[in-house]
KETI-977374 format. One record per residue (C-alpha): z, y, x. Coordinates in steps of 0.1 Angstrom, whole numbers, plus 5000, padded with zeros to 4 digits. Example, Ala and Ser with C-alpha at 12.3 -4.5 7.8 and 13.67 -1.06 7.14 Angstrom:
// residues 2
507849555123;507149895137;
This chain:
// residues 62
819435305723;819635345760;816635465781;816235115795;816234955761;813635215749;811335145779;811734765773;810734815737;807635015746;806734755773;807034465749;805034655722;802334725748;802234355756;801834265719;799034525716;797234365746;797434015731;796534105695;794234415698;791034215698;792034015667;792134345648;788834475660;790234725684;789734725721;792934735742;792135095753;791835205716;795035025707;796835175737;795635525726;797035475691;800335355707;800435675729;799835895699;802535735679;805035745708;804236115714;804736195677;808035995676;809336165707;808336505693;810236435661;813336325680;813236635702;812536885674;815337075657;813737035623;815536835596;812136695585;811536425610;809536195588;806236065601;803636135575;800635895571;798336185578;800036245611;799135895623;795635875609;794536225620;
């Protein structure tokens, strides 16, 4: 995926969060915080040299 496509994906995902965050009981700021944590974890996994790049449920919920 090109950098432009990745940025467009995150932008569209942020828009979805903005529209639907209140429906799920989260404020937009809380939903955006979760998005930032997930994005950081995914980028860390992509950049790491480890073969174990799976995102564990505990990584997201902690």
